[in-house]
C-alpha positions, 0 to 999 in steps of 0.5 A: 841652192843646196847650201841655202836649204841646208842653212834654213834647216839648221836655223829651223832646228836651232830655233826648235831646240831653243823653244823646247829648252825654254819650255822645259825651263818654264815648266820646271819653275812651276813644279818648284813652286808647287813643291815649295808650298807643302807644309810638314809635321811628324806624325803624332800617332804613327808608332815604330819605324816607318817602312811602308809609305801607305801605312804612314799616309793612312795614319796621316789621313787620320790626323787630317793631313792628306799625305805621309812619307817615311824619312829615309834616314831615321824611319819617321812618318812625316805628314804633308799638306799644302800650306795655307798662305 
C-alpha cells in the first residue's frame, strides 16, 4: 500500500512539473511576440550623450514616440513604438 501511494505521489509531482514547464514556455512565446513588434529610430532632437532614460523618453515623447532608451555602447537616444502591421 505504501509503495502505491509513493508511486502516485511521484506521478502527480511529475505531471505538475511538466504542466508548469509547458505554461512557462507558452508565456515566453507571447512575450517574444510582443517584443518583436516594436519599431525604433534614433532621436532627431536629443543632444549629447544619452545617460538618463527618462530624458531620452521625454524627448521621444515630443517626437511622437511613446518610449525612448539609451544605447549602452554609444550613448545614443533611440525612440520606440509598436509597429503598425
